[in-house]
N, C-alpha and C positions, 0 to 999 in steps of 0.2 A: 468424658471427653470424646470417646469413640462414638457415642450416640449423637453428639453434636456434629461431628464430622460426617457421619453417615447421613444425617438429616440434610446437611449442606450438599453432599454429593447427590442425593436423590432430588432435592428441590431444584437444583440447576442441571440435572441430567448430565452429569459430568462424564459418565462412562456408559458404554454399551457392553453387553456380554461378549466376551472374546477379545476385548481390546488389549493390545499390548501397550503398556504405559511406561514411559521413561520418567523416572523420578530424579529431579535435580537435588543432589545431596552434597552439601559442603562439609558436613561433619559436625555442624553446630546443633543446638537444641531443636530449632524449628524443623530443619530438614530431616534430622534423625527421627524425630517423633512422627513426621509425615511418613517416612519410609516404614517405620515399625507399624503404624496404624494401617497403612495400605496392605502390608504383609498380613496383618491379622484379619483383614476383610477380603483378601484376594479370592478366597473360595466362595464367599457369599456374593461378591460382585462379579465373579467369573472373569478376572483380569490376570494378565501376566505382567510381571515387573522386571524392569532393568534399571539399576542405579547408575546415574551419570555424574561424574565428579570432574571439576576443572581445577587443576593446580595452578594458581595464579603466579607462583614463583616470587611472591612478594615478601615472604617471611622466612626465607631460607629453609632451615631444617624443620621449622614448625609447619610449613606448608606441606613438606613431604610426609610429616607425621599425620597430618589431616587426611591425606590421601590413603596412607597405609591403614589408618583406623577405619575408614569407610570400607576399604577393601576387605579387611578382616571381618567386619560386621556382616557384610554381604555373604562372605564365605560360610559363616556359621549358619546363616538362614537359607543358604543355597539360592541366593538372589544373583542374577547375572550382573556383573559389574564392568563398567567401561570408564576410562579416565583419559584425560588429555592435559599435558603441561603447556602453558602459554606464558610467554614473557610479557607481562602486562606493562612493565616499564618501557620496553622497546616499542610497544604499540602506542603508548602515550606520546612518546617523542615523535614517532613516524607520522601519526595522524593528528598531533597537536590537540589532544582531547584530555579530559580529566581521567583520573585513575578509576573513578566509579563508572564512567562511560565506557572506558576501555575494557574493564572487567565484565560489564553487562554484555557488551557486544560479543566478547569472546565466548561467554557462556551460551548465549542464544545461538551463535553460529555453530557451536559444537552440538547443542541439542537438536537443531534442525538437521544437521548433517547425519547425526545418529538416527534420527527419525526416518530419514530416507534409507539409510543402510539397513536398518532392522525392520523396515516396513511397519513401524509403530503407528499408533493411532492418536495417542495423547501424550502431553508433556506436563507432569505435575510439578508445580512450584510451591514452595512452603511459605508464601506470604500469609500473615495472620492479621487479626483485628488491630493489633498495635501498629503494624506496618500501614494498615489502611488509615488509621487516625493520623499518623505521622505524615503520610502523603497528602492528606487533605489539608492539614495545617500548613505544610510547605507551599501548597498550591494557593491557598488563601493569601499567604504573604506575597505571592507573585502576582496576585490579581487575576485569578482564574475565572472562567465562566462556569456554566452548569456542567458541561462535559468534564471539566477538571474536578469538580466537586463530587462527581460520581466515584472518583478515585480508582482503586484497583478493581477491575472487573473479575468476578468469580470464574468466568469462562471467556476466553478471547479467541476469536477465529475458529471456534469449535475444536481447538487443539490444546491451548494452554489452559490448564485447570488449577484451581487453588482451593483444595479441600479444607485448609485450615483458616480460611478467611473470616470465619465467625468465632474463632478461638483466640483468647488473649494469651499474651506471653507468659503470664503467671500460671495459667492453666497448662501450658506446654511444659513449663519447668516442673510443675507438680507431677505431670504424666511421666516425664523422664525419671524423676525420683522414684515414683511408684513402680515403674517397669524396669528399674535398675539399668537405665540407659545412661552411660557416662559420656556425654557429648564433648567434643572439642570446643574450646573457648578461644575465639579470635580476639586477642587483646586490643587490636586496632578498633574494635567496636566500642571500646570503653574510652577512646580518646575523642575529644571534642574538636578535632581539626576539620571534621566534615560537617556540613550543614545538618544532615539527617541525624547524626549523633548528638548534635547540640539540641535538636528538637526532642530526641528520645531521652537524653540524660539530664537536660536542664529545663526546657520549656514545659513538657508534659508533667513532670513531677511538680513544678511550680504551680501550674494550673490545678492539679489535683489537690495540692496542699492549701491553696488560697482561694480557689473558686468552685471547683466541682470535682469531687473525687471519682465521679463516674464519666469523666471526659472521654475516655476511650469508647465506652458504649454510646455516648451521646453523638460523637462524631460518626460512628458507624451507622447509627440510626439516621443521621442527617444524610449520609451517602445513599442509603436505601430509599429514603423519601424522594430525593432529587432524581434518582435513577428512573423512577416511574414517570416523572414529568418530562425528563430529558428524552426518554424513549418515545413518548408521544410526539414531541417536537421533531425528533429525527425521522419518524414515520412520515409526518407531513412534509418535511423537507425533501425526502427521497421522492415523493410523488411530484412535488413542484420541480425538482431537478429534472426529472424525466419530461415534464411538460415544457420547461423553458430552456433547456440546454441541449446543444447539438455537439456531440463528440466527434471530432475529426482528427484521429491519430493523436499526436501530442498537442492538440489544440481543442479547447472547449469554448464555444460561443454561448454566452448567456444573453438571452433576449431581454430587451429593455423593459418588457412587461414584468419581468421577475422583480424589478426594483420597486414595483408598486406594492409588493408583499410586505407584511410586517417585518420589522428589522430582525426579529428572532429567526425568521425563516430565510431571509435573503443572506444573512451572515452564514448560515449553515449551507446554503446553496453554493456560496463562494468557496467555503472550505472544501466541499465535495469536488468542486471544479479544480481547485488547486491540487487536491489529492489525485484526481484523475490524470492530471498533466504530469505530476512529478512522482507519484507513488508514495508520497510521504508528506506529513505536515510539519516536519522538523524545520525550525528556523522561521516559520510563519507565525506572526504574532497578531494581536488584536489591531494594532496600528496599521498593519498591512491590509487587513480586511476593510478597515475604515478608508484607507487610501483608494481601494477599488471602488467603494461606494461613492466616494467624492469625485473620482474621475468620470463616473457615469453621469454626474450632474453637469459636467463641463461640455464645451463644444466638441464636435467630432474631430478626430485626428490626434487627440492627446494620448501620450504614452507614459508609462511609469515602469521602472525596473524593480523587481522584487528578488528576494533571496532565491537560491537554487536555480539560477539562470532562467528565471521566468520574466516575461515581459507582458504587460497588460495594456490593451489599446481600446479606446472608445471609437467605434465605427458607427456613426449615425445613431448613437444611443445604445447600441448593442456592445457588450463587453467581450473582447477576445482575450483569452488567457492561453499563452503558448510558451513553449521552450524557445530560447533564442537559437537562431541558426549560427553555427560555428563560422565565424568570419574567415578563418584560415583555410576553410575547405574550398578548393577550386571547383567551379562549376564545369562539368565536362561539356565540351563543344562537339564531341564525337557523335556520330549517328550509328546506331547498332541495328543490324538486321535481325528480325525475329522470325524464327523457324517454327514449324509445327511441333507441339509438345512443350517441354520445359525449357526455358531460356533464362539462365542466370546471368544477369547484367551486373557484374561486381562493381563497376564504376558508379552505378546508381544504387547499389545495395538493395537490389530487388530481384524478384523472379517474375517473369512473364510466362503465363501458361496459356497456350492456344489449343483449340480443338474445333473440328467441324461437327455440327450436330444436325440431325434431321429436323425439318420444320414441324414435324408431327410431335416431336418431343416437347413435353410440357415445360415451359420456361417462364420464370417470373422476371419480367424485364425491369422491374423496379425494386428488385430484392436487395441489391448490394451496389454501393457506389464504386467498388473496385472490381466488379464483374459486369461487363457490357457485351452486347450482341450486335452483329453487323451482317449485312447482306454480302456474302462471300463472292458473289458473281458481279459485283459492281466495281471491281478494281482488278488490276493485273497481277494480283497475288504478292506484290512486294510490300512487306510490312516492316516498318522501322520504328525505333524509339529514339527520341532526342529531347533536348531542352529547347526553349524558345529561341527564335532568331529575330533580328531586326526586321520589321515589316511583315511579320506573320499575320495571316488572315485565315478565317475559316467561316463556314456557314453553320451556326448553331442549330440544333434540332428545333424544328418548328418555324424556322425563318426561311425566307426566300433569297435574301441578299447576304453578302459576306460582311464580316465584322473584323476590325483589327483586334488582334489578340490583346494588345495594350488596353483598348477600350473595354474588352470583355473582363479583364482582370480588375479594372477600376469599377465596373458595374457590379462585379461579384464581391467587391470590397476585400480583395485579397492583398495582404500586406506586401509592400514593395520588396522587402528582403526575403519573401517567400517565393516570389514569382519565378526566379531563375532556377529554382529547384523542382518545379512541378514537371513530371514526365509528360511527354506528348507522344501519342501513337499516331503514326502517319501511314496512309495507304498510297503508294505511287506518288509520294511527295506531297500529297494533300493531307491536311490535318483531319484525323478521324475522331480523335478523343483527347480532350484535355483531362488527363487522368484525375479522377476524384471530383470532376465538375460537370462537363458537358460533352456530348458526342455530336458528330456532324450530321446534318440533314442529308448529305450526299450518300451516306452508306447505311441509312436506316433500314430496318427490317419492315417489309410491308406484305400485302396479300400475294404479291407475285414472287416473293422470295422462295428459292428452292433449296439453297444451302446457307446455313447460318454459321458464322464464325463467332465463337465465344472467346473472349480474352479476359483473363483473370490476373490481377496484380497482387503480389505478396511482397511485403516489405517489413524488415525488422524494426527500423526506426522511422516510422511514417511521418512525413512532413507535408503530406498532401491532404 
């Protein structure tokens, strides 16, 4: 079994020499065998270990005994041990989530915090081939796509590694017996009140007995086969995402040309856009992807609401995916003076940074939509920031005549509920910059410019 695990580690390049590895250890057969194997290989792999245990406080004295068992095991082998007690029942009630979700969230929060504290490199999880098969079956029953059939990835985010992913549960039990490891047994894993336990204890044994005794191996082989095809489609989708999508803070604009791509590609582009806006794909389902495709086929101006406070709009065939603006947030009508250097405008939740630079300094005028340059000598040095006002006008760069700000927003296809939140930089009461969009012709840098004013905008929750 050690040879199989080592082969898995090397094939997926799970560790680098000198890595500090946090091993998630519950006290059960899977995690105890993982800890023991990595301990046996630590000199060969040149890694340092730390065992991490979460006491879920679900089984009273039994949970405490699990923690003590892991602690004593680590003490005998001189392995660093860290633990944390978490009231899972309280989290379930507070967050209105299942016991499984609450436990998983608590564990990963602890592992991530510990990784930062110890400056660790990897987190080893004891998922095995049986876990992989169970996951795939459960996802099939939910109607998953290719990504779901890939199952549990051996390496995720180059942090979470699963050295036992090619090892079956029976092999793990044999290893524990051979190495005289006496793991703790969580009796709740033998109860069929959870969906995964039903799959593990009833469905898979039934398939093995009546259809295919090698179903675990078959499902794992299916996962590996699909993984290759899915990686190719993901590569193409990433290239198309860069080509067709414009990321603007918490907003992604998908060009209408993207919807001419094969459905396998456009669905992945949409998923990437949703992830870019929200940082997660939780609560988004296939029907939501289909809704976005359908709204693109309708006339301009159509909107739909999606989970996670996302709104999707069709603007002349282009699809805008963005976070909803909080309606209870008051739009500040105040005007704030901007001085040289750093200016924290708390009411706008942003920082304005200004500096004077020499015209001889090399400047990339098109480098960043939140960094712009102006002729410092074309105004009387009064710089302010505000939101739009009724009747606002300005002269967009490249034009000779003024334009109403309202018309400019319409031409730029900026959502109505976004317009009041866009910062405006003014010089001597003249609009100099619609932040994130256009600067004024009045203050542009030209061949006669002697002093250049650089203005940089930084914002935590960008809506511009």
